[in-house]
PDB file of N, CA, C and O in Angstrom:
ATOM      1  N   MET A   1     127.504  63.932 204.011  1.00  0.00           N
ATOM      2  CA  MET A   1     126.967  65.022 203.346  1.00  0.00           C
ATOM      3  C   MET A   1     127.134  65.663 203.666  1.00  0.00           C
ATOM      4  O   MET A   1     126.097  66.049 204.206  1.00  0.00           O
ATOM      5  N   GLN A   2     128.277  66.683 203.906  1.00  0.00           N
ATOM      6  CA  GLN A   2     128.204  67.985 204.580  1.00  0.00           C
ATOM      7  C   GLN A   2     128.775  68.675 203.507  1.00  0.00           C
ATOM      8  O   GLN A   2     128.481  69.871 203.484  1.00  0.00           O
ATOM      9  N   GLY A   3     129.512  68.271 202.603  1.00  0.00           N
ATOM     10  CA  GLY A   3     129.966  69.110 201.463  1.00  0.00           C
ATOM     11  C   GLY A   3     129.685  68.980 199.848  1.00  0.00           C
ATOM     12  O   GLY A   3     130.254  69.433 198.855  1.00  0.00           O
ATOM     13  N   ARG A   4     128.614  68.203 200.046  1.00  0.00           N
ATOM     14  CA  ARG A   4     127.841  68.036 198.709  1.00  0.00           C
ATOM     15  C   ARG A   4     126.699  69.266 198.897  1.00  0.00           C
ATOM     16  O   ARG A   4     126.806  70.252 198.168  1.00  0.00           O
ATOM     17  N   SER A   5     125.686  69.199 199.812  1.00  0.00           N
ATOM     18  CA  SER A   5     125.225  70.143 200.216  1.00  0.00           C
ATOM     19  C   SER A   5     126.013  71.532 200.821  1.00  0.00           C
ATOM     20  O   SER A   5     125.391  72.544 201.145  1.00  0.00           O
ATOM     21  N   ARG A   6     126.908  71.449 200.878  1.00  0.00           N
ATOM     22  CA  ARG A   6     126.944  73.182 201.098  1.00  0.00           C
ATOM     23  C   ARG A   6     127.127  74.201 200.667  1.00  0.00           C
ATOM     24  O   ARG A   6     128.136  74.233 199.962  1.00  0.00           O
ATOM     25  N   HIS A   7     126.477  75.335 200.776  1.00  0.00           N
ATOM     26  CA  HIS A   7     126.171  76.592 200.138  1.00  0.00           C
ATOM     27  C   HIS A   7     124.901  76.167 199.132  1.00  0.00           C
ATOM     28  O   HIS A   7     124.892  76.844 198.104  1.00  0.00           O
ATOM     29  N   THR A   8     123.999  75.337 199.214  1.00  0.00           N
ATOM     30  CA  THR A   8     122.910  74.857 198.206  1.00  0.00           C
ATOM     31  C   THR A   8     122.264  75.967 198.419  1.00  0.00           C
ATOM     32  O   THR A   8     122.025  76.636 197.414  1.00  0.00           O
ATOM     33  N   SER A   9     121.821  76.463 199.675  1.00  0.00           N
ATOM     34  CA  SER A   9     120.886  77.682 199.847  1.00  0.00           C
ATOM     35  C   SER A   9     120.989  78.748 199.439  1.00  0.00           C
ATOM     36  O   SER A   9     120.077  79.523 199.152  1.00  0.00           O
ATOM     37  N   GLN A  10     122.789  79.003 199.326  1.00  0.00           N
ATOM     38  CA  GLN A  10     123.021  80.400 198.885  1.00  0.00           C
ATOM     39  C   GLN A  10     123.283  80.718 197.107  1.00  0.00           C
ATOM     40  O   GLN A  10     123.478  81.699 196.389  1.00  0.00           O
ATOM     41  N   THR A  11     123.147  79.241 196.955  1.00  0.00           N
ATOM     42  CA  THR A  11     123.295  79.230 195.388  1.00  0.00           C
ATOM     43  C   THR A  11     122.257  79.462 194.255  1.00  0.00           C
ATOM     44  O   THR A  11     121.292  78.706 194.360  1.00  0.00           O
ATOM     45  N   CYS A  12     122.214  80.208 193.330  1.00  0.00           N
ATOM     46  CA  CYS A  12     121.159  80.474 192.377  1.00  0.00           C
ATOM     47  C   CYS A  12     120.956  78.511 191.856  1.00  0.00           C
ATOM     48  O   CYS A  12     121.932  77.761 191.818  1.00  0.00           O
ATOM     49  N   SER A  13     119.820  78.147 191.592  1.00  0.00           N
ATOM     50  CA  SER A  13     119.693  76.953 190.664  1.00  0.00           C
ATOM     51  C   SER A  13     119.797  77.320 189.265  1.00  0.00           C
ATOM     52  O   SER A  13     120.624  76.626 188.673  1.00  0.00           O
ATOM     53  N   ALA A  14     119.232  78.170 188.567  1.00  0.00           N
ATOM     54  CA  ALA A  14     119.250  79.427 187.076  1.00  0.00           C
ATOM     55  C   ALA A  14     120.662  79.420 186.857  1.00  0.00           C
ATOM     56  O   ALA A  14     121.296  78.753 186.039  1.00  0.00           O
ATOM     57  N   CYS A  15     121.188  80.489 187.938  1.00  0.00           N
ATOM     58  CA  CYS A  15     123.266  80.900 186.980  1.00  0.00           C
ATOM     59  C   CYS A  15     123.915  80.591 188.375  1.00  0.00           C
ATOM     60  O   CYS A  15     124.790  81.381 188.730  1.00  0.00           O
ATOM     61  N   ALA A  16     123.685  79.807 189.009  1.00  0.00           N
ATOM     62  CA  ALA A  16     124.655  79.140 189.828  1.00  0.00           C
ATOM     63  C   ALA A  16     125.380  79.919 190.593  1.00  0.00           C
ATOM     64  O   ALA A  16     126.277  79.315 191.181  1.00  0.00           O
ATOM     65  N   ALA A  17     125.285  81.508 190.880  1.00  0.00           N
ATOM     66  CA  ALA A  17     125.623  82.423 191.667  1.00  0.00           C
ATOM     67  C   ALA A  17     125.690  82.250 193.249  1.00  0.00           C
ATOM     68  O   ALA A  17     124.589  82.122 193.783  1.00  0.00           O
ATOM     69  N   VAL A  18     126.815  82.225 194.096  1.00  0.00           N
ATOM     70  CA  VAL A  18     126.856  82.300 194.788  1.00  0.00           C
ATOM     71  C   VAL A  18     127.175  82.967 195.725  1.00  0.00           C
ATOM     72  O   VAL A  18     128.352  83.086 196.063  1.00  0.00           O
ATOM     73  N   ASP A  19     125.683  83.832 196.644  1.00  0.00           N
ATOM     74  CA  ASP A  19     126.137  84.923 197.698  1.00  0.00           C
ATOM     75  C   ASP A  19     125.002  85.109 198.867  1.00  0.00           C
ATOM     76  O   ASP A  19     123.787  85.186 199.046  1.00  0.00           O
ATOM     77  N   ARG A  20     125.995  85.124 199.389  1.00  0.00           N
ATOM     78  CA  ARG A  20     124.233  85.351 201.058  1.00  0.00           C
ATOM     79  C   ARG A  20     123.386  85.878 200.960  1.00  0.00           C
ATOM     80  O   ARG A  20     122.401  85.663 201.666  1.00  0.00           O
ATOM     81  N   GLU A  21     123.442  86.949 199.871  1.00  0.00           N
ATOM     82  CA  GLU A  21     122.527  88.405 200.362  1.00  0.00           C
ATOM     83  C   GLU A  21     121.231  87.561 199.072  1.00  0.00           C
ATOM     84  O   GLU A  21     120.040  87.852 199.176  1.00  0.00           O
ATOM     85  N   SER A  22     121.585  86.827 198.258  1.00  0.00           N
ATOM     86  CA  SER A  22     120.362  86.333 197.528  1.00  0.00           C
ATOM     87  C   SER A  22     119.807  85.522 199.039  1.00  0.00           C
ATOM     88  O   SER A  22     118.629  85.877 199.030  1.00  0.00           O
ATOM     89  N   ARG A  23     119.900  85.035 199.750  1.00  0.00           N
ATOM     90  CA  ARG A  23     118.631  84.034 201.027  1.00  0.00           C
ATOM     91  C   ARG A  23     117.804  85.260 201.560  1.00  0.00           C
ATOM     92  O   ARG A  23     118.534  85.849 202.358  1.00  0.00           O
ATOM     93  N   GLU A  24     116.860  85.753 201.479  1.00  0.00           N
ATOM     94  CA  GLU A  24     116.532  87.066 201.885  1.00  0.00           C
ATOM     95  C   GLU A  24     115.868  86.815 203.391  1.00  0.00           C
ATOM     96  O   GLU A  24     115.896  87.542 204.384  1.00  0.00           O
ATOM     97  N   SER A  25     115.229  85.445 203.171  1.00  0.00           N
ATOM     98  CA  SER A  25     114.880  85.027 204.812  1.00  0.00           C
ATOM     99  C   SER A  25     114.604  83.850 204.419  1.00  0.00           C
ATOM    100  O   SER A  25     114.454  83.602 203.223  1.00  0.00           O
ATOM    101  N   GLN A  26     114.458  82.635 205.677  1.00  0.00           N
ATOM    102  CA  GLN A  26     114.331  81.534 205.729  1.00  0.00           C
ATOM    103  C   GLN A  26     113.478  81.162 204.040  1.00  0.00           C
ATOM    104  O   GLN A  26     113.788  80.602 202.989  1.00  0.00           O
ATOM    105  N   ALA A  27     112.449  81.770 204.531  1.00  0.00           N
ATOM    106  CA  ALA A  27     111.349  80.854 203.328  1.00  0.00           C
ATOM    107  C   ALA A  27     112.176  81.773 202.070  1.00  0.00           C
ATOM    108  O   ALA A  27     111.792  81.048 201.153  1.00  0.00           O
ATOM    109  N   SER A  28     112.709  82.437 201.625  1.00  0.00           N
ATOM    110  CA  SER A  28     112.275  83.130 199.819  1.00  0.00           C
ATOM    111  C   SER A  28     113.800  83.712 200.197  1.00  0.00           C
ATOM    112  O   SER A  28     114.377  84.011 201.242  1.00  0.00           O
ATOM    113  N   PHE A  29     114.230  83.705 198.362  1.00  0.00           N
ATOM    114  CA  PHE A  29     115.271  83.093 197.339  1.00  0.00           C
ATOM    115  C   PHE A  29     115.106  84.391 196.532  1.00  0.00           C
ATOM    116  O   PHE A  29     114.156  84.657 195.796  1.00  0.00           O
ATOM    117  N   ARG A  30     115.925  84.977 196.726  1.00  0.00           N
ATOM    118  CA  ARG A  30     116.197  86.143 195.179  1.00  0.00           C
ATOM    119  C   ARG A  30     117.486  86.272 194.622  1.00  0.00           C
ATOM    120  O   ARG A  30     118.080  87.267 195.036  1.00  0.00           O
ATOM    121  N   CYS A  31     118.097  85.586 193.823  1.00  0.00           N
ATOM    122  CA  CYS A  31     119.394  85.682 192.892  1.00  0.00           C
ATOM    123  C   CYS A  31     119.313  87.112 192.624  1.00  0.00           C
ATOM    124  O   CYS A  31     118.451  87.671 191.946  1.00  0.00           O
ATOM    125  N   CYS A  32     120.971  88.005 193.636  1.00  0.00           N
ATOM    126  CA  CYS A  32     121.323  89.150 193.802  1.00  0.00           C
ATOM    127  C   CYS A  32     122.502  89.246 191.926  1.00  0.00           C
ATOM    128  O   CYS A  32     123.142  90.246 191.604  1.00  0.00           O
ATOM    129  N   GLN A  33     122.437  88.058 191.163  1.00  0.00           N
ATOM    130  CA  GLN A  33     123.326  88.355 190.307  1.00  0.00           C
ATOM    131  C   GLN A  33     122.063  88.176 188.499  1.00  0.00           C
ATOM    132  O   GLN A  33     122.343  88.664 187.404  1.00  0.00           O
ATOM    133  N   CYS A  34     120.784  87.343 188.845  1.00  0.00           N
ATOM    134  CA  CYS A  34     119.965  87.316 188.120  1.00  0.00           C
ATOM    135  C   CYS A  34     118.601  87.014 188.282  1.00  0.00           C
ATOM    136  O   CYS A  34     118.123  86.134 187.567  1.00  0.00           O
ATOM    137  N   GLY A  35     117.922  87.575 189.073  1.00  0.00           N
ATOM    138  CA  GLY A  35     117.316  88.107 189.847  1.00  0.00           C
ATOM    139  C   GLY A  35     116.050  87.138 190.070  1.00  0.00           C
ATOM    140  O   GLY A  35     114.873  87.297 190.391  1.00  0.00           O
ATOM    141  N   LEU A  36     116.985  85.923 189.696  1.00  0.00           N
ATOM    142  CA  LEU A  36     115.473  84.269 190.421  1.00  0.00           C
ATOM    143  C   LEU A  36     114.865  84.787 191.614  1.00  0.00           C
ATOM    144  O   LEU A  36     115.613  85.116 192.535  1.00  0.00           O
ATOM    145  N   ARG A  37     113.325  84.937 191.771  1.00  0.00           N
ATOM    146  CA  ARG A  37     112.910  84.325 192.526  1.00  0.00           C
ATOM    147  C   ARG A  37     111.986  82.884 192.679  1.00  0.00           C
ATOM    148  O   ARG A  37     111.063  82.467 191.979  1.00  0.00           O
ATOM    149  N   ALA A  38     112.814  82.151 194.230  1.00  0.00           N
ATOM    150  CA  ALA A  38     112.419  81.510 194.036  1.00  0.00           C
ATOM    151  C   ALA A  38     111.829  80.747 195.989  1.00  0.00           C
ATOM    152  O   ALA A  38     112.618  81.149 196.845  1.00  0.00           O
ATOM    153  N   ARG A  39     110.703  79.850 196.567  1.00  0.00           N
ATOM    154  CA  ARG A  39     111.017  79.097 197.066  1.00  0.00           C
ATOM    155  C   ARG A  39     112.449  78.784 197.978  1.00  0.00           C
ATOM    156  O   ARG A  39     113.202  77.925 197.520  1.00  0.00           O
ATOM    157  N   ALA A  40     112.818  79.449 199.218  1.00  0.00           N
ATOM    158  CA  ALA A  40     114.425  78.570 199.498  1.00  0.00           C
ATOM    159  C   ALA A  40     114.946  77.055 199.218  1.00  0.00           C
ATOM    160  O   ALA A  40     115.836  76.394 198.682  1.00  0.00           O
ATOM    161  N   ASP A  41     113.637  76.983 200.037  1.00  0.00           N
ATOM    162  CA  ASP A  41     113.582  74.976 200.162  1.00  0.00           C
ATOM    163  C   ASP A  41     113.826  74.348 198.860  1.00  0.00           C
ATOM    164  O   ASP A  41     114.588  73.382 198.848  1.00  0.00           O
ATOM    165  N   HIS A  42     113.252  74.781 197.664  1.00  0.00           N
ATOM    166  CA  HIS A  42     113.425  74.496 196.490  1.00  0.00           C
ATOM    167  C   HIS A  42     113.603  75.202 195.808  1.00  0.00           C
ATOM    168  O   HIS A  42     112.771  75.260 194.903  1.00  0.00           O
ATOM    169  N   ASN A  43     114.759  76.189 195.762  1.00  0.00           N
ATOM    170  CA  ASN A  43     116.213  76.268 194.521  1.00  0.00           C
ATOM    171  C   ASN A  43     116.984  75.497 195.748  1.00  0.00           C
ATOM    172  O   ASN A  43     117.723  74.809 195.044  1.00  0.00           O
ATOM    173  N   ALA A  44     117.311  75.147 197.032  1.00  0.00           N
ATOM    174  CA  ALA A  44     118.352  74.443 197.366  1.00  0.00           C
ATOM    175  C   ALA A  44     117.846  72.897 197.280  1.00  0.00           C
ATOM    176  O   ALA A  44     118.731  72.105 196.958  1.00  0.00           O
ATOM    177  N   ALA A  45     117.228  72.637 197.395  1.00  0.00           N
ATOM    178  CA  ALA A  45     116.628  71.133 196.550  1.00  0.00           C
ATOM    179  C   ALA A  45     117.173  70.648 195.578  1.00  0.00           C
ATOM    180  O   ALA A  45     117.726  69.569 195.362  1.00  0.00           O
ATOM    181  N   ILE A  46     116.810  72.271 194.522  1.00  0.00           N
ATOM    182  CA  ILE A  46     117.148  71.940 192.971  1.00  0.00           C
ATOM    183  C   ILE A  46     118.667  71.826 192.481  1.00  0.00           C
ATOM    184  O   ILE A  46     119.162  71.218 191.532  1.00  0.00           O
ATOM    185  N   ASN A  47     119.231  72.641 193.488  1.00  0.00           N
ATOM    186  CA  ASN A  47     121.058  72.595 194.005  1.00  0.00           C
ATOM    187  C   ASN A  47     121.543  70.732 194.491  1.00  0.00           C
ATOM    188  O   ASN A  47     122.229  70.037 193.743  1.00  0.00           O
ATOM    189  N   ILE A  48     121.259  70.474 195.208  1.00  0.00           N
ATOM    190  CA  ILE A  48     121.059  69.563 195.657  1.00  0.00           C
ATOM    191  C   ILE A  48     121.514  67.696 195.034  1.00  0.00           C
ATOM    192  O   ILE A  48     122.263  66.737 195.220  1.00  0.00           O
ATOM    193  N   LEU A  49     119.953  68.421 193.916  1.00  0.00           N
ATOM    194  CA  LEU A  49     119.629  67.031 193.293  1.00  0.00           C
ATOM    195  C   LEU A  49     120.445  67.064 192.211  1.00  0.00           C
ATOM    196  O   LEU A  49     120.648  65.938 191.758  1.00  0.00           O
ATOM    197  N   ARG A  50     121.200  68.294 191.401  1.00  0.00           N
ATOM    198  CA  ARG A  50     121.888  68.489 190.626  1.00  0.00           C
ATOM    199  C   ARG A  50     123.236  68.107 191.160  1.00  0.00           C
ATOM    200  O   ARG A  50     123.942  67.540 190.327  1.00  0.00           O
ATOM    201  N   ARG A  51     123.754  68.276 192.321  1.00  0.00           N
ATOM    202  CA  ARG A  51     125.036  67.967 192.504  1.00  0.00           C
ATOM    203  C   ARG A  51     125.229  66.098 192.659  1.00  0.00           C
ATOM    204  O   ARG A  51     126.119  65.329 192.296  1.00  0.00           O
ATOM    205  N   ASN A  52     123.876  65.898 193.400  1.00  0.00           N
ATOM    206  CA  ASN A  52     123.962  64.334 193.666  1.00  0.00           C
ATOM    207  C   ASN A  52     123.670  63.807 191.989  1.00  0.00           C
ATOM    208  O   ASN A  52     123.586  64.892 191.413  1.00  0.00           O
ATOM    209  N   THR A  53     123.589  63.354 191.544  1.00  0.00           N
ATOM    210  CA  THR A  53     123.050  63.028 190.097  1.00  0.00           C
ATOM    211  C   THR A  53     124.650  62.846 189.260  1.00  0.00           C
ATOM    212  O   THR A  53     125.098  61.832 188.725  1.00  0.00           O
ATOM    213  N   ALA A  54     125.515  64.730 189.426  1.00  0.00           N
ATOM    214  CA  ALA A  54     126.214  64.926 188.851  1.00  0.00           C
ATOM    215  C   ALA A  54     127.427  63.891 189.489  1.00  0.00           C
ATOM    216  O   ALA A  54     128.262  63.222 188.879  1.00  0.00           O
ATOM    217  N   SER A  55     127.136  64.060 191.264  1.00  0.00           N
ATOM    218  CA  SER A  55     128.751  62.680 191.456  1.00  0.00           C
ATOM    219  C   SER A  55     127.859  60.729 191.148  1.00  0.00           C
ATOM    220  O   SER A  55     128.360  59.606 191.195  1.00  0.00           O
ATOM    221  N   MET A  56     126.900  61.049 190.954  1.00  0.00           N
ATOM    222  CA  MET A  56     126.601  59.800 190.782  1.00  0.00           C
ATOM    223  C   MET A  56     127.367  59.023 188.915  1.00  0.00           C
ATOM    224  O   MET A  56     127.928  57.974 188.598  1.00  0.00           O
ATOM    225  N   ILE A  57     126.895  60.403 188.105  1.00  0.00           N
ATOM    226  CA  ILE A  57     126.955  59.578 186.579  1.00  0.00           C
ATOM    227  C   ILE A  57     129.049  59.865 186.631  1.00  0.00           C
ATOM    228  O   ILE A  57     129.734  59.151 185.899  1.00  0.00           O
ATOM    229  N   VAL A  58     129.578  60.683 187.335  1.00  0.00           N
ATOM    230  CA  VAL A  58     131.110  60.087 187.876  1.00  0.00           C
ATOM    231  C   VAL A  58     131.480  59.303 188.618  1.00  0.00           C
ATOM    232  O   VAL A  58     132.652  59.065 188.912  1.00  0.00           O
ATOM    233  N   GLU A  59     130.400  58.733 189.070  1.00  0.00           N
ATOM    234  CA  GLU A  59     130.940  57.164 189.898  1.00  0.00           C
ATOM    235  C   GLU A  59     131.061  56.001 188.843  1.00  0.00           C
ATOM    236  O   GLU A  59     131.977  55.211 188.617  1.00  0.00           O
ATOM    237  N   GLU A  60     129.696  56.186 188.219  1.00  0.00           N
ATOM    238  CA  GLU A  60     129.175  55.019 186.991  1.00  0.00           C
ATOM    239  C   GLU A  60     130.418  55.206 186.104  1.00  0.00           C
ATOM    240  O   GLU A  60     130.818  54.188 185.539  1.00  0.00           O
ATOM    241  N   GLY A  61     130.978  56.161 185.930  1.00  0.00           N
ATOM    242  CA  GLY A  61     132.617  56.448 184.794  1.00  0.00           C
ATOM    243  C   GLY A  61     131.705  56.739 183.564  1.00  0.00           C
ATOM    244  O   GLY A  61     132.178  56.240 182.543  1.00  0.00           O
ATOM    245  N   GLN A  62     130.585  57.373 183.378  1.00  0.00           N
ATOM    246  CA  GLN A  62     129.961  57.942 182.178  1.00  0.00           C
ATOM    247  C   GLN A  62     130.055  59.573 181.977  1.00  0.00           C
ATOM    248  O   GLN A  62     129.767  60.546 182.673  1.00  0.00           O
ATOM    249  N   PRO A  63     130.627  59.358 180.616  1.00  0.00           N
ATOM    250  CA  PRO A  63     131.061  61.437 180.300  1.00  0.00           C
ATOM    251  C   PRO A  63     130.002  62.541 180.852  1.00  0.00           C
ATOM    252  O   PRO A  63     128.876  62.817 180.438  1.00  0.00           O
ATOM    253  N   LEU A  64     130.620  62.979 181.739  1.00  0.00           N
ATOM    254  CA  LEU A  64     129.572  64.600 182.030  1.00  0.00           C
ATOM    255  C   LEU A  64     128.827  65.032 181.219  1.00  0.00           C
ATOM    256  O   LEU A  64     129.337  65.328 180.139  1.00  0.00           O
ATOM    257  N   SER A  65     127.591  65.211 181.361  1.00  0.00           N
ATOM    258  CA  SER A  65     126.699  66.135 180.479  1.00  0.00           C
ATOM    259  C   SER A  65     127.263  68.055 181.173  1.00  0.00           C
ATOM    260  O   SER A  65     127.923  68.331 182.175  1.00  0.00           O
ATOM    261  N   VAL A  66     126.885  68.626 180.530  1.00  0.00           N
ATOM    262  CA  VAL A  66     127.375  70.017 180.741  1.00  0.00           C
ATOM    263  C   VAL A  66     126.014  70.271 182.327  1.00  0.00           C
ATOM    264  O   VAL A  66     126.597  70.692 183.326  1.00  0.00           O
ATOM    265  N   GLU A  67     125.227  70.162 182.433  1.00  0.00           N
ATOM    266  CA  GLU A  67     124.470  70.092 183.827  1.00  0.00           C
ATOM    267  C   GLU A  67     125.413  69.506 184.606  1.00  0.00           C
ATOM    268  O   GLU A  67     125.599  70.259 185.562  1.00  0.00           O
ATOM    269  N   ALA A  68     126.067  68.592 184.681  1.00  0.00           N
ATOM    270  CA  ALA A  68     126.878  68.214 185.533  1.00  0.00           C
ATOM    271  C   ALA A  68     128.086  68.861 185.743  1.00  0.00           C
ATOM    272  O   ALA A  68     128.334  68.977 186.943  1.00  0.00           O
ATOM    273  N   ILE A  69     128.927  69.324 184.999  1.00  0.00           N
ATOM    274  CA  ILE A  69     129.549  70.042 185.005  1.00  0.00           C
ATOM    275  C   ILE A  69     129.384  71.296 185.653  1.00  0.00           C
ATOM    276  O   ILE A  69     129.924  71.463 186.746  1.00  0.00           O
ATOM    277  N   THR A  70     128.722  72.185 185.136  1.00  0.00           N
ATOM    278  CA  THR A  70     128.424  73.448 185.555  1.00  0.00           C
ATOM    279  C   THR A  70     127.742  73.360 187.191  1.00  0.00           C
ATOM    280  O   THR A  70     128.255  74.171 187.962  1.00  0.00           O
ATOM    281  N   ILE A  71     126.992  72.747 187.603  1.00  0.00           N
ATOM    282  CA  ILE A  71     126.065  71.929 188.483  1.00  0.00           C
ATOM    283  C   ILE A  71     125.148  73.184 188.550  1.00  0.00           C
ATOM    284  O   ILE A  71     124.737  73.673 189.603  1.00  0.00           O
ATOM    285  N   GLY A  72     124.900  73.608 187.410  1.00  0.00           N
ATOM    286  CA  GLY A  72     123.443  74.668 187.148  1.00  0.00           C
ATOM    287  C   GLY A  72     122.892  74.321 186.386  1.00  0.00           C
ATOM    288  O   GLY A  72     122.124  73.410 186.694  1.00  0.00           O
ATOM    289  N   GLY A  73     122.891  74.715 185.114  1.00  0.00           N
ATOM    290  CA  GLY A  73     123.112  74.143 183.850  1.00  0.00           C
ATOM    291  C   GLY A  73     121.746  74.562 183.518  1.00  0.00           C
ATOM    292  O   GLY A  73     121.464  74.190 182.379  1.00  0.00           O
ATOM    293  N   ALA A  74     120.711  75.256 184.146  1.00  0.00           N
ATOM    294  CA  ALA A  74     119.138  75.810 183.687  1.00  0.00           C
ATOM    295  C   ALA A  74     119.370  76.328 181.731  1.00  0.00           C
ATOM    296  O   ALA A  74     120.318  76.997 181.321  1.00  0.00           O
ATOM    297  N   SER A  75     118.273  75.803 180.894  1.00  0.00           N
ATOM    298  CA  SER A  75     118.957  76.500 180.234  1.00  0.00           C
ATOM    299  C   SER A  75     117.781  77.649 180.006  1.00  0.00           C
ATOM    300  O   SER A  75     117.929  78.466 179.097  1.00  0.00           O
ATOM    301  N   ARG A  76     116.913  77.677 180.639  1.00  0.00           N
ATOM    302  CA  ARG A  76     116.048  79.492 181.447  1.00  0.00           C
ATOM    303  C   ARG A  76     116.102  79.447 182.736  1.00  0.00           C
ATOM    304  O   ARG A  76     116.121  78.506 183.529  1.00  0.00           O
ATOM    305  N   PRO A  77     116.119  80.346 182.834  1.00  0.00           N
ATOM    306  CA  PRO A  77     115.616  81.181 184.454  1.00  0.00           C
ATOM    307  C   PRO A  77     114.761  79.973 185.160  1.00  0.00           C
ATOM    308  O   PRO A  77     114.479  79.416 184.099  1.00  0.00           O
ATOM    309  N   LEU A  78     114.321  79.391 185.860  1.00  0.00           N
ATOM    310  CA  LEU A  78     113.347  78.921 186.790  1.00  0.00           C
ATOM    311  C   LEU A  78     112.237  80.036 187.683  1.00  0.00           C
ATOM    312  O   LEU A  78     112.741  81.159 187.692  1.00  0.00           O
ATOM    313  N   GLY A  79     111.357  80.011 188.159  1.00  0.00           N
ATOM    314  CA  GLY A  79     110.567  80.629 188.769  1.00  0.00           C
ATOM    315  C   GLY A  79     110.351  81.863 188.210  1.00  0.00           C
ATOM    316  O   GLY A  79     110.216  81.882 186.986  1.00  0.00           O
ATOM    317  N   ASN A  80     110.273  83.134 188.950  1.00  0.00           N
ATOM    318  CA  ASN A  80     109.841  84.448 188.644  1.00  0.00           C
ATOM    319  C   ASN A  80     110.232  85.189 188.162  1.00  0.00           C
ATOM    320  O   ASN A  80     111.415  85.287 188.488  1.00  0.00           O
ATOM    321  N   PRO A  81     109.813  86.265 187.119  1.00  0.00           N
ATOM    322  CA  PRO A  81     110.788  87.202 186.424  1.00  0.00           C
ATOM    323  C   PRO A  81     111.761  87.851 187.918  1.00  0.00           C
ATOM    324  O   PRO A  81     111.645  87.686 189.133  1.00  0.00           O
ATOM    325  N   PRO A  82     112.867  88.761 186.893  1.00  0.00           N
ATOM    326  CA  PRO A  82     113.609  89.107 188.136  1.00  0.00           C
ATOM    327  C   PRO A  82     113.128  90.653 188.353  1.00  0.00           C
ATOM    328  O   PRO A  82     112.385  91.296 187.612  1.00  0.00           O
ATOM    329  N   LEU A  83     113.655  91.015 189.384  1.00  0.00           N
ATOM    330  CA  LEU A  83     112.839  92.076 190.157  1.00  0.00           C
ATOM    331  C   LEU A  83     113.352  93.525 189.713  1.00  0.00           C
ATOM    332  O   LEU A  83     114.476  93.879 189.360  1.00  0.00           O
ATOM    333  N   ALA A  84     111.884  94.417 189.878  1.00  0.00           N
ATOM    334  CA  ALA A  84     113.346  95.668 189.589  1.00  0.00           C
ATOM    335  C   ALA A  84     114.239  96.363 190.255  1.00  0.00           C
ATOM    336  O   ALA A  84     114.386  96.164 191.461  1.00  0.00           O
ATOM    337  N   SER A  85     114.691  96.930 189.844  1.00  0.00           N
ATOM    338  CA  SER A  85     115.801  97.632 190.375  1.00  0.00           C
ATOM    339  C   SER A  85     115.233  98.169 191.791  1.00  0.00           C
ATOM    340  O   SER A  85     114.060  98.496 191.968  1.00  0.00           O
ATOM    341  N   GLY A  86     116.519  98.219 193.028  1.00  0.00           N
ATOM    342  CA  GLY A  86     115.912  98.848 194.516  1.00  0.00           C
ATOM    343  C   GLY A  86     115.877  98.117 195.138  1.00  0.00           C
ATOM    344  O   GLY A  86     115.269  98.453 196.155  1.00  0.00           O
ATOM    345  N   GLY A  87     116.301  96.901 195.166  1.00  0.00           N
ATOM    346  CA  GLY A  87     116.057  95.653 196.605  1.00  0.00           C
ATOM    347  C   GLY A  87     117.464  95.446 197.278  1.00  0.00           C
ATOM    348  O   GLY A  87     118.333  96.180 196.808  1.00  0.00           O
ATOM    349  N   ARG A  88     117.719  94.909 197.913  1.00  0.00           N
ATOM    350  CA  ARG A  88     118.869  94.743 199.105  1.00  0.00           C
ATOM    351  C   ARG A  88     120.279  94.205 197.594  1.00  0.00           C
ATOM    352  O   ARG A  88     121.149  95.055 197.403  1.00  0.00           O
ATOM    353  N   CYS A  89     120.324  93.434 197.074  1.00  0.00           N
ATOM    354  CA  CYS A  89     121.407  93.499 196.588  1.00  0.00           C
ATOM    355  C   CYS A  89     122.422  94.760 195.085  1.00  0.00           C
ATOM    356  O   CYS A  89     123.601  94.552 194.799  1.00  0.00           O
TER     357      CYS A  89
END
């Protein structure tokens, strides 16, 4: 299972950017790319769910959805609005 959960805590569930700096603390996530703010565990759980759902679709031989292809695919940002500039990223 290590392969499917790799970098989920560093990946933005809204824009799919991967950046270790986005993980502000054990409990806090703020995307350096799009500004999404979320609880770190919640953000990672969304990423894991999307990856597992995408792999199940492939295993069943069905066509891939846009979400499965991008492994992110949120149509709108989740969580709080972007922070004003001046943060760590």
